[in-house]
C-alpha positions in Angstrom: -1.8 14.4 23.9 -5.3 15.5 22.3 -7.6 12.5 21.5 -8.5 14.4 18.8 -5.0 14.5 17.4 -5.5 12.3 14.3 -9.0 13.0 13.0 -7.9 13.4 10.0 -5.0 11.7 8.7 -2.6 13.8 6.5 0.1 11.0 6.1 -1.8 9.5 3.5 -1.0 13.0 1.7 1.6 14.7 3.1 5.2 12.9 3.7 5.7 13.6 7.7 7.6 11.8 10.2 6.1 9.5 13.1 3.1 11.9 15.0 4.6 14.8 13.2 7.4 14.9 15.3 10.2 15.9 13.4 11.6 18.0 15.9 10.7 15.9 18.9 8.3 16.5 21.8 10.9 18.3 23.9 13.2 21.5 24.0 15.9 19.6 25.6 16.2 16.7 23.2 14.8 14.4 25.6 14.1 10.4 24.1 13.4 7.7 26.4 15.6 4.5 26.1 13.0 2.7 23.6 13.0 5.8 21.3 17.0 5.8 21.3 16.6 1.9 20.3 13.6 2.0 17.9 13.8 5.9 16.1 10.4 6.1 17.1 8.4 7.8 19.8 7.2 5.4 22.5 4.5 5.4 25.2 7.5 6.4 27.8 8.1 9.5 25.7 4.6 10.8 26.0 4.1 9.8 29.6 7.7 12.1 30.1 5.8 14.8 28.4 2.7 14.5 30.4 5.0 14.4 34.0 6.7 17.6 32.2 3.5 19.2 31.9 2.5 18.4 35.1 0.0 16.1 34.8 -0.5 13.1 37.2 0.1 9.5 36.3 -3.4 8.9 36.4 -4.6 11.3 33.9 -1.5 10.5 31.4 -2.5 6.8 31.5 -6.3 7.3 30.8 -5.0 10.0 27.8 -2.9 7.4 26.4 -4.9 4.3 27.0 -7.0 4.5 23.8 -4.1 4.8 21.4 -2.7 1.3 23.1 -5.2 -0.7 21.8 -7.4 -1.6 19.1 -10.0 0.7 18.3 -13.1 -1.2 16.2 -15.3 2.0 15.9 -12.2 3.8 13.9 -11.8 0.8 11.7 -15.6 1.0 11.0 -15.4 4.6 10.2 -12.6 4.4 7.8 -14.2 1.3 5.9 -17.5 3.3 5.6 -15.5 6.6 4.6 -15.3 7.9 1.2 -11.6 7.0 0.8 -10.6 4.7 -1.8 -9.9 1.0 -1.0 -6.1 1.6 -1.2 -6.1 4.5 1.0 -8.6 2.7 3.3 -6.2 0.1 3.5 -3.4 2.8 4.2 -4.8 4.3 6.7 -5.5 1.1 8.5 -1.9 0.1 8.2 -1.0 3.8 9.4 -2.9 3.2 12.7 -1.8 -0.4 13.6 1.7 0.8 13.1 1.3 4.2 15.2 0.3 1.8 17.7 2.9 -1.2 17.6 5.5 2.1 18.0 3.6 3.3 21.3 3.6 -0.3 22.5 6.4 -2.4 21.5 
């Protein structure tokens, strides 16, 4: 649940699963109902992870909130990066897609 988790978007270069979670978040293979329906980790899965780690609900929400809303600074940084225009578009699309997986 580190805010620095996606500072480098390896998905531009490596074909990996959503959130690099090919083995899931939990040893017991827990998946929320939303994840079962969509096939993607959802915020409920990350909330459950936080609970199992002993975090209180306020802290979990504080950590998840930035990932559930648009981050204009991220868009600005990507637009000013040295990535090719195609990679910039891909990066922005990936951010939007992952955010949508979390909130829908």
